[in-house]
C-alpha positions as CSV (number, residue, x, y, z in Angstrom):
1,M,-51.6,46.8,-41.8
2,A,-49.3,45.8,-39.0
3,R,-51.0,44.2,-36.0
4,L,-48.9,46.3,-33.6
5,P,-48.4,50.0,-33.7
6,L,-45.4,51.3,-35.7
7,V,-42.8,53.6,-34.2
8,S,-42.0,56.4,-36.6
9,L,-38.4,56.4,-37.9
10,E,-37.9,59.8,-36.4
11,A,-39.0,58.6,-32.9
12,M,-36.4,55.8,-32.9
13,P,-33.2,56.3,-30.9
14,V,-30.4,57.6,-33.2
15,A,-28.5,54.3,-33.0
16,L,-31.5,52.4,-34.3
17,Q,-32.1,55.1,-37.0
18,D,-28.5,54.7,-38.1
19,A,-28.8,50.9,-38.3
20,V,-32.0,51.2,-40.3
21,E,-30.3,53.6,-42.8
22,R,-27.3,51.3,-43.1
23,G,-29.7,48.4,-43.7
24,R,-31.6,50.2,-46.4
25,Y,-28.4,51.4,-48.1
26,S,-26.9,47.8,-48.2
27,R,-30.2,46.3,-49.3
28,M,-30.3,44.2,-46.1
29,L,-33.6,45.8,-45.3
30,S,-36.2,46.0,-48.1
31,S,-38.8,47.5,-45.7
32,T,-38.6,49.4,-42.5
33,T,-42.0,48.2,-41.2
34,P,-40.7,45.2,-39.3
35,V,-38.1,47.4,-37.5
36,Q,-40.8,50.0,-36.8
37,V,-42.6,47.3,-34.8
38,W,-39.4,46.0,-33.1
39,A,-38.5,49.6,-32.2
40,H,-40.8,49.3,-29.2
41,R,-37.8,47.4,-27.8
42,P,-35.0,49.5,-29.3
43,A,-32.1,47.7,-27.7
44,V,-33.4,44.3,-28.8
45,A,-34.2,45.6,-32.3
46,L,-30.6,47.0,-32.5
47,A,-29.2,43.6,-31.5
48,W,-31.3,41.8,-34.1
49,L,-30.2,44.3,-36.8
50,G,-26.6,43.9,-35.6
51,L,-26.8,40.2,-36.2
52,M,-28.4,40.7,-39.6
53,E,-25.8,43.2,-40.5
54,S,-23.0,41.0,-39.5
55,L,-24.4,38.1,-41.6
56,H,-25.1,40.4,-44.5
57,N,-21.9,42.4,-44.6
58,D,-19.2,40.2,-43.0
59,S,-20.3,36.7,-44.1
60,V,-18.2,33.7,-44.7
61,L,-20.9,32.6,-47.1
62,D,-21.3,33.7,-50.7
63,E,-23.9,36.5,-51.3
64,R,-25.7,34.3,-54.0
65,L,-25.9,31.4,-51.6
66,R,-27.3,33.5,-48.8
67,E,-30.0,35.0,-51.1
68,L,-31.0,31.5,-52.4
69,V,-31.3,30.2,-48.8
70,R,-33.2,33.3,-47.8
71,L,-35.7,32.9,-50.7
72,K,-36.0,29.2,-50.0
73,I,-37.0,29.9,-46.4
74,A,-39.3,32.7,-47.5
75,S,-41.1,30.2,-49.7
76,I,-41.7,28.0,-46.7
77,T,-42.7,30.7,-44.2
78,T,-44.9,32.2,-47.0
79,C,-43.9,35.7,-45.9
80,K,-44.9,37.7,-49.0
81,A,-42.6,40.6,-48.1
82,C,-39.7,38.1,-47.8
83,Q,-40.6,36.4,-51.1
84,L,-40.8,39.7,-53.0
85,A,-37.7,41.3,-51.5
86,R,-34.5,41.0,-53.5
87,K,-31.3,41.4,-51.5
88,S,-28.8,40.5,-54.2
89,D,-28.6,40.7,-58.0
90,A,-26.6,37.5,-58.0
91,V,-29.9,35.5,-58.0
92,T,-32.0,35.7,-61.2
93,E,-35.7,35.3,-61.8
94,E,-34.9,32.0,-63.5
95,D,-33.2,30.9,-60.3
96,I,-36.2,31.8,-58.3
97,A,-38.5,30.0,-60.7
98,C,-36.7,26.7,-60.1
99,M,-36.0,26.7,-56.4
100,A,-36.1,22.9,-56.2
101,T,-33.2,21.5,-54.2
102,D,-32.3,19.1,-57.0
103,S,-32.3,21.6,-59.8
104,A,-29.4,21.4,-62.2
105,S,-29.5,25.3,-62.2
106,F,-27.6,25.2,-58.9
107,T,-24.1,24.1,-58.0
108,P,-23.8,21.0,-55.8
109,A,-22.9,23.3,-52.9
110,E,-26.0,25.4,-53.5
111,R,-28.1,22.3,-53.7
112,A,-26.7,21.1,-50.4
113,A,-27.4,24.4,-48.7
114,L,-30.9,24.6,-50.2
115,R,-31.7,21.1,-48.9
116,Y,-30.4,22.0,-45.5
117,A,-32.5,25.3,-45.5
118,E,-35.6,23.4,-46.6
119,L,-35.2,20.8,-43.9
120,F,-34.3,23.5,-41.3
121,A,-37.5,25.5,-42.0
122,G,-39.9,22.6,-42.8
123,D,-38.7,19.3,-41.4
124,Y,-35.9,20.0,-39.0
125,L,-36.2,16.6,-37.2
126,A,-35.1,15.0,-40.5
127,I,-31.7,16.7,-40.4
128,D,-29.1,14.0,-39.6
129,D,-25.4,13.3,-39.7
130,T,-25.6,12.6,-43.4
131,D,-26.7,16.2,-44.1
132,F,-23.8,17.5,-42.1
133,L,-21.4,15.3,-43.9
134,Q,-22.8,16.5,-47.2
135,L,-22.4,20.2,-46.1
136,G,-18.9,19.4,-45.0
137,D,-18.1,18.3,-48.6
138,F,-18.6,21.9,-49.7
139,F,-18.3,24.2,-46.7
140,S,-15.9,24.8,-43.8
141,T,-17.1,24.3,-40.3
142,A,-17.4,28.1,-39.9
143,Q,-19.6,28.2,-43.0
144,V,-21.8,25.4,-41.8
145,V,-22.2,27.2,-38.5
146,E,-23.1,30.5,-40.3
147,L,-25.5,28.7,-42.6
148,G,-27.4,27.4,-39.5
149,L,-27.4,30.9,-37.9
150,Y,-28.6,32.4,-41.1
151,C,-31.3,29.9,-41.6
152,A,-32.5,30.5,-38.0
153,L,-32.5,34.2,-38.4
154,M,-34.3,34.1,-41.7
155,L,-36.9,31.6,-40.4
156,A,-37.6,33.6,-37.2
157,G,-37.6,36.9,-39.0
158,G,-39.9,35.7,-41.7
159,R,-42.4,34.1,-39.3
160,M,-42.3,37.1,-37.0
161,T,-42.9,39.5,-39.9
162,L,-45.8,37.4,-41.2
163,V,-47.4,36.9,-37.8
164,Q,-47.2,40.6,-36.9
165,Q,-48.2,41.5,-40.5
166,A,-45.3,43.9,-40.4
167,Y,-44.7,44.1,-44.1
């Protein structure tokens, strides 16, 4: 049970209802419960969903890579809702079973992104120039920027959902 009261979907402003419906349709949202908590601040919830939607629907990163990164961060935040949700069919259960950053199951680019995500969520002070050089071997500057934004959003969202028990 969520630690804060939920706003019913019907009581949300229409723009927020529409964003929730788009998020559910695109699989960006696997649960409406977090949004039902955030809806106490509808304009902020709408802005958060807008960023999520932009990174989900208009990304310069591959869908599979985003899902791997999301699941890696979910394993660190220990958010069960985040760990159980599947946003893409491009990641298999075998992929999830071997989420180690050095797994041969992943491409070198995926391993670099997973390492960055792992450090970002668990040991961010260890990220150094070498990590950015390695990312630059596989990704454009825009992709590296988006990877950081995506990691930040997934980390914050997962922690917020877990702390509020909004799953």
